C-alpha positions in Angstrom: 0.1 0.4 -0.2 1.3 3.1 -1.0 1.5 6.2 2.1 0.3 9.2 0.3 2.0 12.4 1.0 0.9 14.6 4.3 0.2 17.8 1.6 -2.8 15.8 -0.2 -4.9 15.6 3.2 -3.4 19.1 3.7 -5.0 19.8 0.9 -8.5 18.5 1.1 -8.8 20.4 5.0 -8.2 23.6 3.3 -10.4 22.2 0.1 -13.6 22.0 2.6 -12.8 25.2 4.3 -12.6 27.2 1.8 -15.6 25.6 0.2 -17.3 26.9 3.7 -19.0 29.8 2.7 -22.6 29.8 4.8 -22.2 29.8 8.3 -24.4 28.3 11.1 -24.6 25.7 8.3 -24.7 21.7 9.3 -21.4 20.0 10.3 -20.5 17.1 7.4 -18.6 14.0 7.8 -17.0 12.4 4.2 -14.6 9.7 3.8 -11.7 9.6 1.9 -10.5 6.8 -0.3 -6.6 6.5 -2.1 -6.4 4.6 -5.0 -2.7 4.9 -5.0 -2.5 8.4 -7.1 -5.5 10.2 -6.2 -8.1 11.0 -3.0 -11.7 10.4 -4.1 -14.5 11.2 -1.6 -17.0 8.8 -0.7 -19.8 9.0 1.6 -20.9 12.9 2.5 -23.2 12.4 5.3 -24.7 15.9 7.1 -24.8 16.2 10.3 -27.9 17.9 11.4 -28.3 20.2 15.0 -30.5 17.9 16.6 -26.9 15.5 17.1 -25.2 16.1 20.0 -21.4 16.4 20.0 -21.5 13.6 22.5 -23.2 11.2 19.7 -20.9 12.0 17.0 -17.9 9.2 17.3 -21.4 6.7 17.2 -22.4 8.4 14.3 -19.1 8.3 12.2 -18.8 4.5 13.3 -22.0 4.2 11.8 -21.4 6.0 8.7 -17.6 4.8 8.5 -18.8 0.5 8.6 -21.5 1.5 6.0 -19.3 2.7 3.4 -16.9 -0.2 4.0 -20.1 -2.4 3.2 -21.3 -1.1 0.1 -17.9 -1.0 -1.3 -15.7 -3.7 0.6 -12.7 -3.5 -1.5 -12.7 0.2 -1.8 -11.9 0.9 2.4 -11.5 4.3 3.3 -8.2 5.4 4.0 -8.7 9.2 6.0 -12.1 10.6 6.8 -13.0 14.7 7.2 -15.5 16.0 10.1 -16.4 19.5 9.2 -17.8 21.8 12.0 -18.8 24.8 13.3 -17.7 25.9 17.1 -17.4 28.5 19.4 -14.0 29.3 21.0 -10.7 31.3 22.0 -7.8 31.3 20.1 -6.1 30.3 23.6 -7.0 29.6 27.6 -6.1 32.6 29.6 -2.6 32.4 30.6 -0.6 32.0 34.0 -1.6 36.0 35.4 -6.2 34.6 34.8 -7.5 34.7 38.5 -9.0 31.3 40.1 -12.2 33.1 38.8 -11.3 33.4 35.4 -9.9 30.0 35.0 -13.1 28.6 36.7 -15.6 30.4 34.5 -13.2 29.2 31.2 -13.6 26.0 32.4 -17.1 25.9 32.9 -17.8 27.4 29.7 -16.3 24.8 27.8 -17.4 22.2 29.9 -20.4 23.7 29.4 -20.5 24.4 25.8 -21.2 28.1 26.7 -18.7 29.6 24.6 -20.7 31.4 22.7 -22.3 33.2 25.4 -19.1 34.9 26.0 -18.0 38.8 25.0 -14.5 37.4 23.3 -16.2 34.2 21.5 -14.8 33.7 18.3 -17.1 31.1 15.6 -15.0 28.7 13.4 -15.2 26.7 11.3 -12.3 23.8 10.8 -11.5 20.6 8.5 -10.6 17.7 10.5 -8.7 15.1 8.7 -7.6 11.9 10.2 -6.3 9.1 8.1 -5.4 5.5 8.9 -2.4 6.0 10.6 -3.1 8.7 13.0 -2.6 11.8 11.5 -4.4 14.7 11.8 -4.8 17.7 9.8 -6.9 21.2 10.8 -7.9 24.0 8.4 -9.9 26.7 10.4 -11.2 30.1 9.5 -13.6 32.5 11.9 -16.5 34.2 10.8 -14.4 37.6 12.1 -11.9 37.0 9.3 -12.9 36.3 6.0 -10.3 34.6 3.9 -8.0 34.0 6.8 -7.2 30.0 6.9 -5.3 28.4 9.9 -3.5 24.9 9.4 -2.1 22.8 11.5 -0.9 19.2 11.6 -0.2 16.9 14.4 1.4 13.5 13.4 0.8 10.5 15.1 2.4 10.3 19.1 3.7 14.2 19.0 4.5 14.9 22.2 2.9 17.8 22.7 -0.7 16.2 22.0 -3.7 16.4 19.8 -6.3 18.3 20.1 -9.1 16.3 22.6 -13.1 16.4 22.2 -15.5 13.4 21.8 -15.3 14.9 18.2 -11.6 14.3 17.2 -10.8 11.3 19.6 -14.1 10.0 17.2 -13.3 10.9 14.3 -9.2 9.3 14.9 -10.6 6.1 16.0 -12.7 5.7 13.3 -9.5 6.2 11.1 -7.6 3.7 13.7 -10.1 1.3 13.3 -10.0 1.3 9.7 -6.3 1.0 9.3 -6.9 -2.6 11.5 -9.5 -3.8 9.8 -9.1 -3.1 5.7 -5.7 -2.6 5.6 -4.3 -5.0 8.0 -3.0 -2.1 10.6 -1.6 -2.3 14.1 -3.4 -0.2 16.4 -2.0 2.7 18.0 -0.5 2.1 21.7 -4.1 3.3 23.2 -6.5 1.2 21.5 -4.4 -1.9 22.8 -5.9 -2.1 25.9 
């Protein structure tokens, strides 16, 4: 199996976020297939607002399984999840008071960032492949045309972003790598 270069998935994440031109739209999940030369999209599913973010992992697993069952000779090589969210650029720094830190974490856990005066609306396309590589392309509603990109290699000592949706996306990709491509799973899946 040929391993696609990193820039192919980076370009796919960027393309997806460049095409995002309507805010407050449904999220989407896409299966990506690699034939050794080019990347193509398979299943494309809108994720409607009535699906809670905690349910995304199960939903992505279901869609990935259905995609594979439909075409077992062409298993997905990567998955893309595009979401909108509210957040801040960074957590409060060391100068923040205990009350500021507590409020920040309460807002994060309670999913109430959108109520904060300093909230930023973001759209991000996350792409994870069967090797555990993760890409993100993000734009802010307040800064049209500006896109930031980030790559997270597997086992990055700086870590990867958390949250149910991202962990679920990585788990779906790792699972397909193990089931359809015969790859060993990451150490955290061994237990």
